[in-house]
TORZAKE-440853 format. One record per residue: z, y, x of N, C-alpha, C, O in turn. Coordinates in steps of 0.2 Angstrom, whole numbers, padded with zeros to 4 digits, always signed. Layout:
ZYXZYXZYXZYX
...
! end
This chain:
+1116+0401+0370+1117+0397+0366+1126+0396+0367+1128+0396+0372
+1129+0396+0361+1137+0395+0362+1140+0390+0364+1137+0384+0363
+1145+0390+0368+1150+0385+0371+1157+0385+0367+1160+0390+0365
+1159+0380+0368+1167+0379+0366+1173+0383+0370+1173+0383+0376
+1175+0386+0367+1181+0391+0370+1187+0387+0373+1191+0383+0370
+1187+0390+0380+1193+0386+0382+1198+0392+0385+1197+0398+0387
+1205+0388+0384+1206+0383+0383+1205+0381+0377+1207+0385+0374
+1202+0376+0373+1201+0372+0367+1205+0374+0362+1211+0372+0362
+1202+0378+0357+1205+0380+0351+1204+0377+0346+1198+0378+0343
+1207+0371+0343+1206+0367+0336+1209+0371+0331+1215+0374+0332
+1207+0373+0326+1208+0376+0321+1211+0372+0315+1215+0375+0311
+1210+0367+0314+1212+0362+0309+1213+0354+0313+1209+0351+0316
+1220+0351+0310+1222+0345+0312+1216+0341+0314+1212+0341+0309
+1214+0336+0319+1210+0333+0321+1210+0326+0315+1215+0324+0312
+1203+0325+0313+1202+0321+0307+1199+0313+0309+1197+0313+0315
+1198+0307+0306+1195+0303+0308+1190+0300+0305+1192+0301+0299
+1183+0298+0304+1179+0297+0301+1176+0290+0304+1175+0290+0310
+1174+0284+0300+1173+0277+0302+1175+0275+0311+1172+0271+0315
+1180+0278+0311+1182+0275+0319+1178+0277+0325+1180+0275+0331
+1173+0281+0323+1168+0282+0330+1170+0290+0334+1167+0292+0339
+1176+0292+0331+1177+0298+0334+1184+0301+0332+1187+0298+0328
+1187+0308+0334+1190+0312+0331+1187+0319+0330+1186+0322+0335
+1186+0321+0324+1184+0327+0323+1188+0333+0321+1194+0332+0320
+1186+0338+0322+1189+0345+0321+1186+0349+0319+1180+0348+0318
+1189+0356+0319+1184+0363+0319+1186+0366+0324+1192+0368+0323
+1184+0368+0329+1184+0374+0334+1183+0380+0336+1178+0381+0335
+1186+0385+0340+1181+0389+0340+1176+0391+0347+1177+0388+0352
+1171+0395+0347+1168+0395+0352+1169+0402+0356+1174+0406+0354
+1165+0402+0361+1167+0408+0367+1165+0413+0363+1166+0419+0365
+1161+0414+0357+1158+0420+0354+1164+0421+0346+1164+0426+0342
+1168+0417+0346+1173+0416+0343+1172+0415+0334+1175+0417+0330
+1165+0410+0334+1162+0409+0329+1166+0401+0329+1170+0399+0334
+1165+0398+0322+1169+0392+0321+1162+0386+0323+1156+0388+0323
+1163+0379+0324+1159+0375+0325+1161+0369+0324+1165+0367+0329
+1159+0363+0321+1163+0356+0321+1161+0353+0327+1156+0353+0330
+1167+0349+0329+1166+0345+0336+1169+0338+0333+1171+0336+0328
+1167+0334+0340+1170+0328+0339+1171+0327+0347+1169+0331+0351
+1176+0322+0348+1181+0320+0352+1177+0313+0354+1177+0309+0350
+1174+0311+0361+1170+0304+0362+1178+0302+0365+1181+0305+0370
+1179+0295+0362+1185+0292+0367+1181+0290+0373+1183+0292+0379
+1175+0287+0373+1173+0282+0379+1173+0288+0386+1175+0286+0391
+1170+0294+0385+1171+0301+0389+1175+0305+0389+1176+0309+0394
+1178+0305+0385+1185+0309+0384+1184+0317+0384+1187+0321+0386
+1179+0317+0380+1174+0327+0380+1175+0326+0374+1177+0321+0371
+1173+0332+0370+1172+0336+0365+1164+0338+0365+1161+0340+0370
+1162+0337+0359+1155+0341+0359+1154+0344+0352+1156+0341+0347
+1151+0349+0353+1147+0353+0346+1144+0348+0342+1143+0342+0344
+1144+0350+0335+1141+0345+0331+1136+0351+0325+1138+0357+0325
+1132+0349+0323+1127+0353+0318+1131+0356+0313+1135+0352+0311
+1131+0361+0310+1136+0367+0305+1138+0362+0299+1144+0362+0297
+1130+0358+0296+1132+0355+0291+1139+0349+0293+1141+0346+0288
+1141+0348+0298+1148+0345+0298+1153+0348+0297+1158+0345+0296
+1153+0354+0296+1159+0358+0294+1162+0355+0288+1167+0353+0287
+1157+0356+0282+1159+0355+0275+1162+0345+0277+1168+0343+0275
+1161+0342+0279+1162+0335+0279+1170+0334+0282+1173+0331+0278
+1172+0338+0288+1176+0338+0291+1183+0342+0285+1189+0340+0284
+1180+0348+0284+1186+0350+0281+1188+0346+0273+1194+0346+0270
+1183+0342+0270+1185+0339+0264+1192+0335+0264+1194+0332+0269
+1196+0337+0258+1202+0333+0256+1204+0326+0257+1209+0324+0258
+1197+0322+0257+1198+0317+0259+1198+0313+0266+1199+0307+0269
+1196+0317+0267+1196+0315+0277+1204+0311+0278+1208+0312+0274
+1203+0307+0284+1208+0303+0285+1213+0308+0291+1209+0310+0295
+1218+0310+0291+1220+0313+0299+1222+0308+0303+1225+0303+0301
+1221+0309+0311+1222+0305+0316+1230+0305+0316+1234+0310+0315
+1231+0297+0317+1238+0294+0317+1241+0298+0327+1238+0296+0332
+1246+0301+0326+1250+0302+0333+1247+0298+0338+1244+0300+0343
+1248+0291+0337+1248+0287+0341+1241+0288+0346+1241+0289+0352
+1235+0287+0341+1228+0289+0345+1228+0295+0346+1223+0295+0350
+1231+0299+0345+1232+0306+0349+1234+0306+0354+1231+0309+0358
+1240+0302+0356+1242+0301+0362+1239+0296+0366+1239+0298+0372
+1236+0291+0365+1232+0286+0368+1227+0290+0369+1225+0289+0375
+1223+0294+0366+1219+0298+0370+1219+0304+0375+1213+0306+0377
+1226+0306+0377+1227+0310+0379+1226+0318+0375+1223+0323+0377
+1228+0316+0368+1228+0324+0364+1234+0323+0362+1235+0324+0356
+1239+0321+0366+1246+0322+0362+1247+0332+0362+1250+0334+0357
+1246+0335+0367+1247+0341+0365+1245+0344+0357+1247+0350+0355
+1241+0340+0355+1240+0342+0349+1244+0342+0343+1243+0347+0339
+1249+0335+0344+1255+0336+0341+1260+0342+0340+1263+0345+0345
+1262+0344+0334+1265+0350+0331+1263+0356+0332+1266+0362+0330
+1256+0355+0335+1252+0363+0335+1253+0367+0327+1254+0364+0321
+1254+0372+0328+1250+0374+0320+1243+0377+0321+1242+0379+0327
+1240+0376+0316+1234+0375+0315+1233+0380+0308+1237+0382+0304
+1226+0382+0307+1224+0388+0303+1223+0385+0297+1223+0379+0298
+1223+0387+0291+1222+0384+0285+1215+0387+0282+1213+0392+0279
+1210+0381+0283+1203+0383+0280+1202+0378+0274+1197+0378+0270
! end
């Protein structure tokens, strides 16, 4: 089973859906792409099933405000260059 590549390599700016987490796409250790969610409570990233990729990439997904990224210890993502997917 593939695991997230560390250091974490997000491919798109984090998005938010229904206030339950921060979603993005990340590279795996085998260089494949997976949908991921950041859990506020545990401050960890978790792999999601492949069908999530389509939902995360959708144009109407809301990007996460910088303040939320800072509050969750993800401020290093601000200003980072992301791939175009």
